[in-house]
C-alpha positions in Angstrom: -143.7 -231.7 -8.9 -141.9 -233.8 -11.5 -143.1 -233.4 -15.0 -142.4 -232.7 -18.6 -143.0 -229.0 -18.7 -140.4 -226.4 -18.2 -141.1 -223.8 -15.4 -142.6 -220.7 -16.8 -142.5 -217.1 -15.6 -145.7 -215.4 -14.8 -148.2 -215.8 -12.0 -151.9 -215.1 -11.8 -153.6 -214.6 -8.4 -157.2 -213.9 -7.7 -158.3 -210.3 -8.3 -159.0 -208.3 -5.2 -162.4 -209.0 -3.8 -163.1 -212.1 -5.8 -164.3 -215.0 -3.7 -161.8 -217.8 -3.4 -162.5 -221.4 -2.3 -159.7 -223.5 -0.8 -159.0 -227.1 -0.1 -155.9 -228.6 1.6 -155.2 -232.2 0.8 -153.0 -235.2 1.0 -152.8 -238.4 -1.0 -155.8 -240.1 0.7 -157.9 -236.9 0.0 -157.7 -237.1 -3.8 -161.3 -238.4 -4.2 -162.3 -235.3 -2.2 -160.2 -233.1 -4.6 -162.0 -234.6 -7.6 -165.4 -234.0 -6.0 -164.4 -230.5 -5.1 -163.3 -229.9 -8.7 -166.5 -231.3 -10.2 -168.7 -229.2 -7.8 -166.7 -226.0 -8.7 -167.0 -226.7 -12.4 -170.8 -227.2 -12.2 -171.2 -224.2 -9.9 -169.6 -221.9 -12.4 -171.8 -223.1 -15.2 -169.0 -225.0 -17.1 -170.6 -226.9 -20.0 -171.3 -230.5 -18.9 -169.1 -231.9 -21.7 -166.1 -230.0 -20.3 -166.5 -231.0 -16.6 -164.8 -234.4 -17.0 -161.7 -232.8 -18.7 -161.5 -230.2 -15.9 -161.6 -232.9 -13.2 -158.9 -234.9 -15.0 -156.6 -231.9 -15.2 -157.1 -231.0 -11.6 -156.6 -234.6 -10.5 -153.4 -234.9 -12.5 -151.9 -231.7 -11.0 -153.1 -232.6 -7.4 -151.7 -236.1 -7.7 -148.3 -234.6 -8.7 -148.4 -232.3 -5.8 -148.8 -235.1 -3.2 -146.5 -237.7 -4.9 -143.7 -235.4 -6.0 -144.1 -232.5 -3.5 -144.0 -232.6 0.2 -146.9 -235.0 0.6 -149.5 -232.3 0.8 -151.0 -229.6 -1.4 -153.4 -226.7 -1.5 -156.0 -226.1 -4.1 -157.7 -222.8 -4.7 -160.4 -221.8 -7.2 -161.9 -218.5 -8.3 -163.6 -217.1 -11.4 -162.4 -214.4 -13.7 -164.7 -213.1 -16.5 -166.8 -216.3 -16.2 -163.8 -218.6 -16.5 -162.8 -221.0 -13.7 -159.2 -220.6 -12.5 -157.7 -223.3 -10.3 -154.3 -223.1 -8.5 -152.5 -226.1 -7.0 -149.5 -225.5 -4.8 -147.1 -227.9 -3.1 -143.9 -227.3 -1.1 -141.8 -229.7 -3.2 -138.7 -229.0 -5.3 -138.9 -228.9 -9.1 -137.5 -231.9 -10.9 -137.8 -231.8 -14.7 -139.0 -235.0 -16.3 -140.0 -237.5 -17.7 -137.0 -239.1 -19.3 -137.3 -240.3 -22.9 -139.0 -243.7 -22.9 -140.8 -243.1 -19.6 -144.2 -244.7 -19.2 -145.5 -242.1 -16.7 -144.8 -238.5 -15.9 -147.3 -237.0 -18.4 -149.7 -235.4 -15.8 -148.8 -231.7 -16.3 -148.6 -232.2 -20.1 -152.2 -233.6 -20.0 -153.4 -230.7 -17.8 -151.7 -228.2 -20.1 -153.6 -229.7 -23.1 -157.0 -229.6 -21.3 -156.7 -226.1 -19.9 -157.1 -222.9 -21.9 -154.2 -221.3 -20.0 -151.5 -223.0 -18.0 -148.8 -221.4 -15.8 -146.1 -223.1 -13.8 -144.2 -221.3 -11.1 -141.4 -222.9 -9.2 -139.0 -221.6 -6.5 -137.7 -222.1 -3.1 -141.3 -222.0 -1.7 -142.5 -224.9 -3.8 -144.3 -225.4 -7.1 -147.6 -223.7 -8.2 -149.7 -224.6 -11.2 -152.4 -222.3 -12.3 -154.9 -223.3 -15.0 -157.8 -221.5 -16.5 -160.9 -223.1 -18.1 -163.8 -221.6 -20.0 -166.9 -221.3 -17.8 -170.3 -220.6 -19.1 -170.7 -221.2 -22.8 
């Protein structure tokens, strides 16, 4: 991933026994990622006016995973206290960005603004973004 957010410590994984859905993807699969995200948002009862923002945030992070990572990514979703949590992982190396005056490179920044909680974990095993979104209103 290559974005404007500094790596953060902290990591959230699904609580034991919570059902987790997973989708592995590559660049040509991004339409499937968006549909998966939309379906998950609606399945958790996310307010309709929030579904579009959720899909945008997931798409931005997934696009980063396949363009700046190793060309593939994994997306997982689960719910915690009615909120929808989404994790996107790639096997790429962290490269801070964008440079001042850059036209692109705002995807993680946008995702961070749209989510209620945002965690970025980087290391030798790749980059992982975890975002949390309010579910039922």
